[in-house]
N, CA, C and O atoms as a Maestro MAE file, in Angstrom:
{
 s_m_m2io_version
 :::
 2.0.0
}

f_m_ct {
 s_m_title
 :::
 protein
 m_atom[312] {
  # First column is atom index #
  i_m_mmod_type
  r_m_x_coord
  r_m_y_coord
  r_m_z_coord
  i_m_residue_number
  s_m_chain_name
  s_m_pdb_residue_name
  s_m_pdb_atom_name
  i_m_atomic_number
  :::
  1 25 0.849 -1.173 0.000 1 A "MET " " N  " 7
  2 3 0.000 0.000 0.000 1 A "MET " " CA " 6
  3 2 0.895 1.237 0.000 1 A "MET " " C  " 6
  4 15 1.881 1.301 0.734 1 A "MET " " O  " 8
  5 25 0.546 2.206 -0.820 2 A "VAL " " N  " 7
  6 3 1.281 3.459 -0.914 2 A "VAL " " CA " 6
  7 2 0.371 4.577 -0.433 2 A "VAL " " C  " 6
  8 15 -0.784 4.679 -0.848 2 A "VAL " " O  " 8
  9 25 0.910 5.417 0.452 3 A "ILE " " N  " 7
  10 3 0.148 6.558 0.966 3 A "ILE " " CA " 6
  11 2 0.823 7.832 0.472 3 A "ILE " " C  " 6
  12 15 1.994 8.072 0.766 3 A "ILE " " O  " 8
  13 25 0.095 8.640 -0.270 4 A "TYR " " N  " 7
  14 3 0.596 9.915 -0.754 4 A "TYR " " CA " 6
  15 2 0.072 11.010 0.167 4 A "TYR " " C  " 6
  16 15 -1.135 11.238 0.246 4 A "TYR " " O  " 8
  17 25 0.973 11.680 0.857 5 A "THR " " N  " 7
  18 3 0.568 12.728 1.792 5 A "THR " " CA " 6
  19 2 1.697 13.728 1.978 5 A "THR " " C  " 6
  20 15 2.863 13.410 1.744 5 A "THR " " O  " 8
  21 25 1.348 14.938 2.401 6 A "VAL " " N  " 7
  22 3 2.348 15.953 2.701 6 A "VAL " " CA " 6
  23 2 2.749 15.906 4.171 6 A "VAL " " C  " 6
  24 15 3.664 16.614 4.589 6 A "VAL " " O  " 8
  25 25 2.073 15.082 4.948 7 A "LEU " " N  " 7
  26 3 2.375 14.962 6.371 7 A "LEU " " CA " 6
  27 2 3.565 14.040 6.592 7 A "LEU " " C  " 6
  28 15 3.799 13.129 5.798 7 A "LEU " " O  " 8
  29 25 4.324 14.269 7.672 8 A "PRO " " N  " 7
  30 3 5.424 13.364 7.993 8 A "PRO " " CA " 6
  31 2 4.898 11.964 8.311 8 A "PRO " " C  " 6
  32 15 3.801 11.830 8.854 8 A "PRO " " O  " 8
  33 25 5.662 10.921 7.981 9 A "PRO " " N  " 7
  34 3 5.202 9.547 8.210 9 A "PRO " " CA " 6
  35 2 4.824 9.244 9.659 9 A "PRO " " C  " 6
  36 15 3.875 8.498 9.901 9 A "PRO " " O  " 8
  37 25 5.556 9.816 10.634 10 A "ASP " " N  " 7
  38 3 5.224 9.528 12.037 10 A "ASP " " CA " 6
  39 2 3.860 10.085 12.422 10 A "ASP " " C  " 6
  40 15 3.193 9.519 13.288 10 A "ASP " " O  " 8
  41 25 3.430 11.176 11.801 11 A "GLN " " N  " 7
  42 3 2.092 11.704 12.070 11 A "GLN " " CA " 6
  43 2 1.018 10.828 11.449 11 A "GLN " " C  " 6
  44 15 -0.021 10.593 12.065 11 A "GLN " " O  " 8
  45 25 1.251 10.353 10.260 12 A "VAL " " N  " 7
  46 3 0.270 9.529 9.559 12 A "VAL " " CA " 6
  47 2 0.143 8.161 10.213 12 A "VAL " " C  " 6
  48 15 -0.964 7.644 10.362 12 A "VAL " " O  " 8
  49 25 1.250 7.582 10.597 13 A "MET " " N  " 7
  50 3 1.252 6.234 11.165 13 A "MET " " CA " 6
  51 2 0.971 6.221 12.663 13 A "MET " " C  " 6
  52 15 0.848 5.149 13.255 13 A "MET " " O  " 8
  53 25 0.868 7.392 13.285 14 A "GLY " " N  " 7
  54 3 0.513 7.462 14.701 14 A "GLY " " CA " 6
  55 2 1.639 7.099 15.643 14 A "GLY " " C  " 6
  56 15 1.381 6.654 16.761 14 A "GLY " " O  " 8
  57 25 2.879 7.276 15.224 15 A "GLN " " N  " 7
  58 3 3.996 6.926 16.079 15 A "GLN " " CA " 6
  59 2 4.623 8.141 16.741 15 A "GLN " " C  " 6
  60 15 5.643 8.019 17.421 15 A "GLN " " O  " 8
  61 25 4.026 9.308 16.552 16 A "GLY " " N  " 7
  62 3 4.552 10.510 17.169 16 A "GLY " " CA " 6
  63 2 4.313 10.516 18.668 16 A "GLY " " C  " 6
  64 15 3.435 9.813 19.169 16 A "GLY " " O  " 8
  65 25 5.095 11.312 19.380 17 A "GLU " " N  " 7
  66 3 4.924 11.408 20.828 17 A "GLU " " CA " 6
  67 2 3.705 12.255 21.135 17 A "GLU " " C  " 6
  68 15 3.548 13.357 20.610 17 A "GLU " " O  " 8
  69 25 2.845 11.726 21.993 18 A "ARG " " N  " 7
  70 3 1.640 12.449 22.394 18 A "ARG " " CA " 6
  71 2 1.536 12.425 23.902 18 A "ARG " " C  " 6
  72 15 1.906 11.449 24.555 18 A "ARG " " O  " 8
  73 25 1.029 13.509 24.437 19 A "GLU " " N  " 7
  74 3 0.785 13.575 25.873 19 A "GLU " " CA " 6
  75 2 -0.509 12.821 26.178 19 A "GLU " " C  " 6
  76 15 -1.498 12.949 25.457 19 A "GLU " " O  " 8
  77 25 -0.490 12.043 27.244 20 A "GLU " " N  " 7
  78 3 -1.685 11.304 27.650 20 A "GLU " " CA " 6
  79 2 -2.776 12.288 28.079 20 A "GLU " " C  " 6
  80 15 -2.482 13.248 28.791 20 A "GLU " " O  " 8
  81 25 -4.014 12.074 27.667 21 A "PRO " " N  " 7
  82 3 -5.098 12.966 28.091 21 A "PRO " " CA " 6
  83 2 -5.373 12.831 29.589 21 A "PRO " " C  " 6
  84 15 -5.195 11.759 30.168 21 A "PRO " " O  " 8
  85 25 -5.803 13.911 30.195 22 A "HIS " " N  " 7
  86 3 -6.125 13.945 31.623 22 A "HIS " " CA " 6
  87 2 -7.643 13.922 31.777 22 A "HIS " " C  " 6
  88 15 -8.281 14.975 31.803 22 A "HIS " " O  " 8
  89 25 -8.220 12.726 31.880 23 A "TYR " " N  " 7
  90 3 -9.662 12.570 32.017 23 A "TYR " " CA " 6
  91 2 -10.056 12.508 33.483 23 A "TYR " " C  " 6
  92 15 -9.312 11.990 34.316 23 A "TYR " " O  " 8
  93 25 -11.234 13.040 33.791 24 A "PHE " " N  " 7
  94 3 -11.813 12.902 35.121 24 A "PHE " " CA " 6
  95 2 -13.327 12.907 34.981 24 A "PHE " " C  " 6
  96 15 -13.866 13.392 33.986 24 A "PHE " " O  " 8
  97 25 -14.001 12.371 35.972 25 A "THR " " N  " 7
  98 3 -15.461 12.259 35.948 25 A "THR " " CA " 6
  99 2 -16.045 13.195 36.988 25 A "THR " " C  " 6
  100 15 -15.569 13.247 38.122 25 A "THR " " O  " 8
  101 25 -17.083 13.937 36.603 26 A "ILE " " N  " 7
  102 3 -17.768 14.828 37.542 26 A "ILE " " CA " 6
  103 2 -19.274 14.662 37.378 26 A "ILE " " C  " 6
  104 15 -19.757 14.144 36.372 26 A "ILE " " O  " 8
  105 25 -19.998 15.116 38.391 27 A "GLU " " N  " 7
  106 3 -21.452 15.196 38.297 27 A "GLU " " CA " 6
  107 2 -21.819 16.670 38.302 27 A "GLU " " C  " 6
  108 15 -21.421 17.419 39.194 27 A "GLU " " O  " 8
  109 25 -22.588 17.081 37.287 28 A "MET " " N  " 7
  110 3 -22.954 18.482 37.132 28 A "MET " " CA " 6
  111 2 -24.375 18.536 36.582 28 A "MET " " C  " 6
  112 15 -24.692 17.836 35.621 28 A "MET " " O  " 8
  113 25 -25.218 19.348 37.172 29 A "ASP " " N  " 7
  114 3 -26.626 19.461 36.762 29 A "ASP " " CA " 6
  115 2 -27.340 18.112 36.800 29 A "ASP " " C  " 6
  116 15 -28.242 17.858 36.002 29 A "ASP " " O  " 8
  117 25 -26.932 17.251 37.728 30 A "GLY " " N  " 7
  118 3 -27.559 15.942 37.857 30 A "GLY " " CA " 6
  119 2 -27.145 14.949 36.784 30 A "GLY " " C  " 6
  120 15 -27.740 13.877 36.671 30 A "GLY " " O  " 8
  121 25 -26.130 15.290 35.991 31 A "LYS " " N  " 7
  122 3 -25.626 14.421 34.921 31 A "LYS " " CA " 6
  123 2 -24.184 14.044 35.237 31 A "LYS " " C  " 6
  124 15 -23.480 14.786 35.921 31 A "LYS " " O  " 8
  125 25 -23.747 12.889 34.738 32 A "THR " " N  " 7
  126 3 -22.361 12.470 34.903 32 A "THR " " CA " 6
  127 2 -21.613 12.739 33.603 32 A "THR " " C  " 6
  128 15 -22.056 12.337 32.527 32 A "THR " " O  " 8
  129 25 -20.475 13.424 33.712 33 A "PHE " " N  " 7
  130 3 -19.672 13.788 32.554 33 A "PHE " " CA " 6
  131 2 -18.258 13.250 32.705 33 A "PHE " " C  " 6
  132 15 -17.710 13.220 33.807 33 A "PHE " " O  " 8
  133 25 -17.674 12.828 31.598 34 A "VAL " " N  " 7
  134 3 -16.247 12.554 31.538 34 A "VAL " " CA " 6
  135 2 -15.642 13.795 30.898 34 A "VAL " " C  " 6
  136 15 -16.025 14.187 29.796 34 A "VAL " " O  " 8
  137 25 -14.694 14.408 31.598 35 A "MET " " N  " 7
  138 3 -14.096 15.663 31.155 35 A "MET " " CA " 6
  139 2 -12.610 15.455 30.896 35 A "MET " " C  " 6
  140 15 -12.008 14.492 31.373 35 A "MET " " O  " 8
  141 25 -12.032 16.375 30.134 36 A "GLU " " N  " 7
  142 3 -10.605 16.358 29.858 36 A "GLU " " CA " 6
  143 2 -10.055 17.752 30.115 36 A "GLU " " C  " 6
  144 15 -10.660 18.744 29.708 36 A "GLU " " O  " 8
  145 25 -8.912 17.833 30.787 37 A "LEU " " N  " 7
  146 3 -8.246 19.112 30.975 37 A "LEU " " CA " 6
  147 2 -7.425 19.412 29.727 37 A "LEU " " C  " 6
  148 15 -6.549 18.636 29.345 37 A "LEU " " O  " 8
  149 25 -7.721 20.546 29.097 38 A "VAL " " N  " 7
  150 3 -7.020 20.958 27.889 38 A "VAL " " CA " 6
  151 2 -6.602 22.406 28.055 38 A "VAL " " C  " 6
  152 15 -7.451 23.295 28.125 38 A "VAL " " O  " 8
  153 25 -5.305 22.650 28.120 39 A "ASN " " N  " 7
  154 3 -4.769 24.012 28.233 39 A "ASN " " CA " 6
  155 2 -5.422 24.806 29.356 39 A "ASN " " C  " 6
  156 15 -5.766 25.973 29.170 39 A "ASN " " O  " 8
  157 25 -5.594 24.193 30.505 40 A "GLY " " N  " 7
  158 3 -6.124 24.893 31.670 40 A "GLY " " CA " 6
  159 2 -7.628 25.047 31.701 40 A "GLY " " C  " 6
  160 15 -8.148 25.729 32.585 40 A "GLY " " O  " 8
  161 25 -8.349 24.442 30.772 41 A "SER " " N  " 7
  162 3 -9.805 24.487 30.826 41 A "SER " " CA " 6
  163 2 -10.349 23.074 30.656 41 A "SER " " C  " 6
  164 15 -9.627 22.168 30.241 41 A "SER " " O  " 8
  165 25 -11.618 22.896 30.976 42 A "ALA " " N  " 7
  166 3 -12.240 21.571 30.910 42 A "ALA " " CA " 6
  167 2 -13.082 21.457 29.647 42 A "ALA " " C  " 6
  168 15 -13.767 22.400 29.253 42 A "ALA " " O  " 8
  169 25 -13.020 20.284 29.019 43 A "ARG " " N  " 7
  170 3 -13.777 20.009 27.802 43 A "ARG " " CA " 6
  171 2 -14.570 18.728 28.020 43 A "ARG " " C  " 6
  172 15 -14.038 17.744 28.535 43 A "ARG " " O  " 8
  173 25 -15.845 18.739 27.627 44 A "ILE " " N  " 7
  174 3 -16.683 17.545 27.765 44 A "ILE " " CA " 6
  175 2 -16.230 16.504 26.747 44 A "ILE " " C  " 6
  176 15 -16.140 16.785 25.552 44 A "ILE " " O  " 8
  177 25 -15.945 15.297 27.238 45 A "VAL " " N  " 7
  178 3 -15.570 14.185 26.371 45 A "VAL " " CA " 6
  179 2 -16.759 13.262 26.171 45 A "VAL " " C  " 6
  180 15 -17.007 12.777 25.067 45 A "VAL " " O  " 8
  181 25 -17.501 13.021 27.265 46 A "ARG " " N  " 7
  182 3 -18.604 12.053 27.196 46 A "ARG " " CA " 6
  183 2 -19.652 12.409 28.235 46 A "ARG " " C  " 6
  184 15 -19.328 12.839 29.342 46 A "ARG " " O  " 8
  185 25 -20.904 12.227 27.868 47 A "LEU " " N  " 7
  186 3 -22.035 12.340 28.786 47 A "LEU " " CA " 6
  187 2 -22.511 10.929 29.083 47 A "LEU " " C  " 6
  188 15 -22.711 10.131 28.167 47 A "LEU " " O  " 8
  189 25 -22.694 10.618 30.366 48 A "VAL " " N  " 7
  190 3 -23.182 9.302 30.770 48 A "VAL " " CA " 6
  191 2 -24.559 9.505 31.384 48 A "VAL " " C  " 6
  192 15 -24.681 10.082 32.465 48 A "VAL " " O  " 8
  193 25 -25.601 9.029 30.696 49 A "SER " " N  " 7
  194 3 -26.969 9.223 31.165 49 A "SER " " CA " 6
  195 2 -27.869 8.142 30.590 49 A "SER " " C  " 6
  196 15 -27.631 7.632 29.495 49 A "SER " " O  " 8
  197 25 -28.903 7.803 31.343 50 A "THR " " N  " 7
  198 3 -29.898 6.854 30.845 50 A "THR " " CA " 6
  199 2 -31.094 7.569 30.226 50 A "THR " " C  " 6
  200 15 -31.989 6.923 29.682 50 A "THR " " O  " 8
  201 25 -31.115 8.894 30.306 51 A "ASN " " N  " 7
  202 3 -32.205 9.689 29.751 51 A "ASN " " CA " 6
  203 2 -31.833 10.141 28.332 51 A "ASN " " C  " 6
  204 15 -30.916 10.947 28.177 51 A "ASN " " O  " 8
  205 25 -32.511 9.650 27.306 52 A "PRO " " N  " 7
  206 3 -32.164 10.017 25.930 52 A "PRO " " CA " 6
  207 2 -32.246 11.519 25.648 52 A "PRO " " C  " 6
  208 15 -31.500 12.021 24.808 52 A "PRO " " O  " 8
  209 25 -33.124 12.236 26.321 53 A "SER " " N  " 7
  210 3 -33.253 13.672 26.056 53 A "SER " " CA " 6
  211 2 -32.024 14.453 26.515 53 A "SER " " C  " 6
  212 15 -31.790 15.559 26.026 53 A "SER " " O  " 8
  213 25 -31.230 13.907 27.446 54 A "ASP " " N  " 7
  214 3 -30.003 14.582 27.881 54 A "ASP " " CA " 6
  215 2 -29.023 14.758 26.726 54 A "ASP " " C  " 6
  216 15 -28.287 15.744 26.681 54 A "ASP " " O  " 8
  217 25 -29.011 13.817 25.802 55 A "TYR " " N  " 7
  218 3 -28.070 13.856 24.687 55 A "TYR " " CA " 6
  219 2 -28.464 14.880 23.622 55 A "TYR " " C  " 6
  220 15 -27.665 15.182 22.736 55 A "TYR " " O  " 8
  221 25 -29.679 15.416 23.696 56 A "LEU " " N  " 7
  222 3 -30.141 16.403 22.724 56 A "LEU " " CA " 6
  223 2 -29.819 17.834 23.137 56 A "LEU " " C  " 6
  224 15 -29.970 18.754 22.333 56 A "LEU " " O  " 8
  225 25 -29.381 18.037 24.366 57 A "ASN " " N  " 7
  226 3 -29.068 19.370 24.865 57 A "ASN " " CA " 6
  227 2 -27.702 19.813 24.330 57 A "ASN " " C  " 6
  228 15 -26.697 19.174 24.641 57 A "ASN " " O  " 8
  229 25 -27.635 20.892 23.531 58 A "PRO " " N  " 7
  230 3 -26.353 21.335 22.976 58 A "PRO " " CA " 6
  231 2 -25.363 21.815 24.039 58 A "PRO " " C  " 6
  232 15 -24.161 21.873 23.777 58 A "PRO " " O  " 8
  233 25 -25.848 22.157 25.225 59 A "GLU " " N  " 7
  234 3 -24.949 22.580 26.301 59 A "GLU " " CA " 6
  235 2 -24.082 21.432 26.808 59 A "GLU " " C  " 6
  236 15 -23.042 21.667 27.423 59 A "GLU " " O  " 8
  237 25 -24.495 20.205 26.558 60 A "TRP " " N  " 7
  238 3 -23.786 19.035 27.088 60 A "TRP " " CA " 6
  239 2 -23.125 18.212 25.997 60 A "TRP " " C  " 6
  240 15 -22.776 17.056 26.239 60 A "TRP " " O  " 8
  241 25 -22.941 18.763 24.807 61 A "GLN " " N  " 7
  242 3 -22.372 17.984 23.716 61 A "GLN " " CA " 6
  243 2 -20.853 17.849 23.873 61 A "GLN " " C  " 6
  244 15 -20.200 18.761 24.382 61 A "GLN " " O  " 8
  245 25 -20.292 16.723 23.441 62 A "PRO " " N  " 7
  246 3 -18.847 16.523 23.514 62 A "PRO " " CA " 6
  247 2 -18.102 17.603 22.738 62 A "PRO " " C  " 6
  248 15 -18.530 18.029 21.665 62 A "PRO " " O  " 8
  249 25 -16.988 18.031 23.302 63 A "GLY " " N  " 7
  250 3 -16.178 19.076 22.692 63 A "GLY " " CA " 6
  251 2 -16.448 20.450 23.259 63 A "GLY " " C  " 6
  252 15 -15.662 21.370 23.034 63 A "GLY " " O  " 8
  253 25 -17.535 20.616 23.986 64 A "LYS " " N  " 7
  254 3 -17.897 21.920 24.556 64 A "LYS " " CA " 6
  255 2 -16.983 22.244 25.735 64 A "LYS " " C  " 6
  256 15 -16.745 21.397 26.595 64 A "LYS " " O  " 8
  257 25 -16.473 23.476 25.770 65 A "GLN " " N  " 7
  258 3 -15.667 23.952 26.888 65 A "GLN " " CA " 6
  259 2 -16.589 24.320 28.033 65 A "GLN " " C  " 6
  260 15 -17.618 24.965 27.828 65 A "GLN " " O  " 8
  261 25 -16.222 23.910 29.243 66 A "VAL " " N  " 7
  262 3 -17.048 24.148 30.416 66 A "VAL " " CA " 6
  263 2 -16.204 24.841 31.470 66 A "VAL " " C  " 6
  264 15 -15.071 24.438 31.731 66 A "VAL " " O  " 8
  265 25 -16.755 25.879 32.071 67 A "GLY " " N  " 7
  266 3 -16.058 26.574 33.143 67 A "GLY " " CA " 6
  267 2 -16.638 26.208 34.492 67 A "GLY " " C  " 6
  268 15 -17.852 26.276 34.686 67 A "GLY " " O  " 8
  269 25 -15.791 25.823 35.423 68 A "PHE " " N  " 7
  270 3 -16.195 25.528 36.790 68 A "PHE " " CA " 6
  271 2 -14.959 25.571 37.665 68 A "PHE " " C  " 6
  272 15 -13.839 25.623 37.155 68 A "PHE " " O  " 8
  273 25 -15.145 25.549 38.975 69 A "THR " " N  " 7
  274 3 -14.036 25.622 39.916 69 A "THR " " CA " 6
  275 2 -13.725 24.244 40.470 69 A "THR " " C  " 6
  276 15 -14.618 23.530 40.926 69 A "THR " " O  " 8
  277 25 -12.455 23.877 40.428 70 A "ILE " " N  " 7
  278 3 -11.994 22.633 41.036 70 A "ILE " " CA " 6
  279 2 -11.228 23.018 42.295 70 A "ILE " " C  " 6
  280 15 -10.160 23.622 42.196 70 A "ILE " " O  " 8
  281 25 -11.751 22.682 43.488 71 A "PRO " " N  " 7
  282 3 -11.028 23.017 44.711 71 A "PRO " " CA " 6
  283 2 -9.656 22.351 44.715 71 A "PRO " " C  " 6
  284 15 -9.544 21.134 44.567 71 A "PRO " " O  " 8
  285 25 -8.617 23.160 44.886 72 A "GLY " " N  " 7
  286 3 -7.258 22.637 44.901 72 A "GLY " " CA " 6
  287 2 -6.778 22.185 43.537 72 A "GLY " " C  " 6
  288 15 -5.762 21.498 43.428 72 A "GLY " " O  " 8
  289 25 -7.504 22.569 42.492 73 A "GLY " " N  " 7
  290 3 -7.153 22.151 41.136 73 A "GLY " " CA " 6
  291 2 -6.059 23.025 40.558 73 A "GLY " " C  " 6
  292 15 -5.601 23.967 41.204 73 A "GLY " " O  " 8
  293 25 -5.637 22.711 39.334 74 A "PRO " " N  " 7
  294 3 -4.585 23.491 38.701 74 A "PRO " " CA " 6
  295 2 -5.048 24.910 38.404 74 A "PRO " " C  " 6
  296 15 -6.234 25.141 38.171 74 A "PRO " " O  " 8
  297 25 -4.115 25.865 38.411 75 A "PRO " " N  " 7
  298 3 -4.496 27.241 38.107 75 A "PRO " " CA " 6
  299 2 -5.040 27.349 36.687 75 A "PRO " " C  " 6
  300 15 -4.596 26.640 35.784 75 A "PRO " " O  " 8
  301 25 -5.998 28.235 36.505 76 A "GLY " " N  " 7
  302 3 -6.574 28.452 35.188 76 A "GLY " " CA " 6
  303 2 -7.897 27.750 34.984 76 A "GLY " " C  " 6
  304 15 -8.619 28.072 34.040 76 A "GLY " " O  " 8
  305 25 -8.240 26.794 35.844 77 A "VAL " " N  " 7
  306 3 -9.539 26.132 35.749 77 A "VAL " " CA " 6
  307 2 -10.448 26.819 36.739 77 A "VAL " " C  " 6
  308 15 -10.225 26.732 37.947 77 A "VAL " " O  " 8
  309 25 -11.469 27.499 36.252 78 A "HIS " " N  " 7
  310 3 -12.368 28.268 37.127 78 A "HIS " " CA " 6
  311 2 -13.640 27.514 37.340 78 A "HIS " " C  " 6
  312 15 -14.528 27.990 38.047 78 A "HIS " " O  " 8
  :::
 }
 m_bond[311] {
  # First column is bond index #
  i_m_from
  i_m_to
  i_m_order
  :::
  1 1 2 1
  2 2 3 1
  3 3 4 2
  4 3 5 1
  5 5 6 1
  6 6 7 1
  7 7 8 2
  8 7 9 1
  9 9 10 1
  10 10 11 1
  11 11 12 2
  12 11 13 1
  13 13 14 1
  14 14 15 1
  15 15 16 2
  16 15 17 1
  17 17 18 1
  18 18 19 1
  19 19 20 2
  20 19 21 1
  21 21 22 1
  22 22 23 1
  23 23 24 2
  24 23 25 1
  25 25 26 1
  26 26 27 1
  27 27 28 2
  28 27 29 1
  29 29 30 1
  30 30 31 1
  31 31 32 2
  32 31 33 1
  33 33 34 1
  34 34 35 1
  35 35 36 2
  36 35 37 1
  37 37 38 1
  38 38 39 1
  39 39 40 2
  40 39 41 1
  41 41 42 1
  42 42 43 1
  43 43 44 2
  44 43 45 1
  45 45 46 1
  46 46 47 1
  47 47 48 2
  48 47 49 1
  49 49 50 1
  50 50 51 1
  51 51 52 2
  52 51 53 1
  53 53 54 1
  54 54 55 1
  55 55 56 2
  56 55 57 1
  57 57 58 1
  58 58 59 1
  59 59 60 2
  60 59 61 1
  61 61 62 1
  62 62 63 1
  63 63 64 2
  64 63 65 1
  65 65 66 1
  66 66 67 1
  67 67 68 2
  68 67 69 1
  69 69 70 1
  70 70 71 1
  71 71 72 2
  72 71 73 1
  73 73 74 1
  74 74 75 1
  75 75 76 2
  76 75 77 1
  77 77 78 1
  78 78 79 1
  79 79 80 2
  80 79 81 1
  81 81 82 1
  82 82 83 1
  83 83 84 2
  84 83 85 1
  85 85 86 1
  86 86 87 1
  87 87 88 2
  88 87 89 1
  89 89 90 1
  90 90 91 1
  91 91 92 2
  92 91 93 1
  93 93 94 1
  94 94 95 1
  95 95 96 2
  96 95 97 1
  97 97 98 1
  98 98 99 1
  99 99 100 2
  100 99 101 1
  101 101 102 1
  102 102 103 1
  103 103 104 2
  104 103 105 1
  105 105 106 1
  106 106 107 1
  107 107 108 2
  108 107 109 1
  109 109 110 1
  110 110 111 1
  111 111 112 2
  112 111 113 1
  113 113 114 1
  114 114 115 1
  115 115 116 2
  116 115 117 1
  117 117 118 1
  118 118 119 1
  119 119 120 2
  120 119 121 1
  121 121 122 1
  122 122 123 1
  123 123 124 2
  124 123 125 1
  125 125 126 1
  126 126 127 1
  127 127 128 2
  128 127 129 1
  129 129 130 1
  130 130 131 1
  131 131 132 2
  132 131 133 1
  133 133 134 1
  134 134 135 1
  135 135 136 2
  136 135 137 1
  137 137 138 1
  138 138 139 1
  139 139 140 2
  140 139 141 1
  141 141 142 1
  142 142 143 1
  143 143 144 2
  144 143 145 1
  145 145 146 1
  146 146 147 1
  147 147 148 2
  148 147 149 1
  149 149 150 1
  150 150 151 1
  151 151 152 2
  152 151 153 1
  153 153 154 1
  154 154 155 1
  155 155 156 2
  156 155 157 1
  157 157 158 1
  158 158 159 1
  159 159 160 2
  160 159 161 1
  161 161 162 1
  162 162 163 1
  163 163 164 2
  164 163 165 1
  165 165 166 1
  166 166 167 1
  167 167 168 2
  168 167 169 1
  169 169 170 1
  170 170 171 1
  171 171 172 2
  172 171 173 1
  173 173 174 1
  174 174 175 1
  175 175 176 2
  176 175 177 1
  177 177 178 1
  178 178 179 1
  179 179 180 2
  180 179 181 1
  181 181 182 1
  182 182 183 1
  183 183 184 2
  184 183 185 1
  185 185 186 1
  186 186 187 1
  187 187 188 2
  188 187 189 1
  189 189 190 1
  190 190 191 1
  191 191 192 2
  192 191 193 1
  193 193 194 1
  194 194 195 1
  195 195 196 2
  196 195 197 1
  197 197 198 1
  198 198 199 1
  199 199 200 2
  200 199 201 1
  201 201 202 1
  202 202 203 1
  203 203 204 2
  204 203 205 1
  205 205 206 1
  206 206 207 1
  207 207 208 2
  208 207 209 1
  209 209 210 1
  210 210 211 1
  211 211 212 2
  212 211 213 1
  213 213 214 1
  214 214 215 1
  215 215 216 2
  216 215 217 1
  217 217 218 1
  218 218 219 1
  219 219 220 2
  220 219 221 1
  221 221 222 1
  222 222 223 1
  223 223 224 2
  224 223 225 1
  225 225 226 1
  226 226 227 1
  227 227 228 2
  228 227 229 1
  229 229 230 1
  230 230 231 1
  231 231 232 2
  232 231 233 1
  233 233 234 1
  234 234 235 1
  235 235 236 2
  236 235 237 1
  237 237 238 1
  238 238 239 1
  239 239 240 2
  240 239 241 1
  241 241 242 1
  242 242 243 1
  243 243 244 2
  244 243 245 1
  245 245 246 1
  246 246 247 1
  247 247 248 2
  248 247 249 1
  249 249 250 1
  250 250 251 1
  251 251 252 2
  252 251 253 1
  253 253 254 1
  254 254 255 1
  255 255 256 2
  256 255 257 1
  257 257 258 1
  258 258 259 1
  259 259 260 2
  260 259 261 1
  261 261 262 1
  262 262 263 1
  263 263 264 2
  264 263 265 1
  265 265 266 1
  266 266 267 1
  267 267 268 2
  268 267 269 1
  269 269 270 1
  270 270 271 1
  271 271 272 2
  272 271 273 1
  273 273 274 1
  274 274 275 1
  275 275 276 2
  276 275 277 1
  277 277 278 1
  278 278 279 1
  279 279 280 2
  280 279 281 1
  281 281 282 1
  282 282 283 1
  283 283 284 2
  284 283 285 1
  285 285 286 1
  286 286 287 1
  287 287 288 2
  288 287 289 1
  289 289 290 1
  290 290 291 1
  291 291 292 2
  292 291 293 1
  293 293 294 1
  294 294 295 1
  295 295 296 2
  296 295 297 1
  297 297 298 1
  298 298 299 1
  299 299 300 2
  300 299 301 1
  301 301 302 1
  302 302 303 1
  303 303 304 2
  304 303 305 1
  305 305 306 1
  306 306 307 1
  307 307 308 2
  308 307 309 1
  309 309 310 1
  310 310 311 1
  311 311 312 2
  :::
 }
}
């Protein structure tokens, strides 16, 4: 198989060095979320709910940046 690309081979083949994601689980608004710390802010990775209507709320969609305070957390997360 031949791959024609302008990207370096290590990027295409996934062998580049990557920082491990920092996931944590919180409960907010009665919902359980899996969050990721990205550049000092929190991003929703996954919503865990048995209520199908929870997944229709755009405020809780994956990728959305969320602001909240983590007691004793890293600076920059409010």
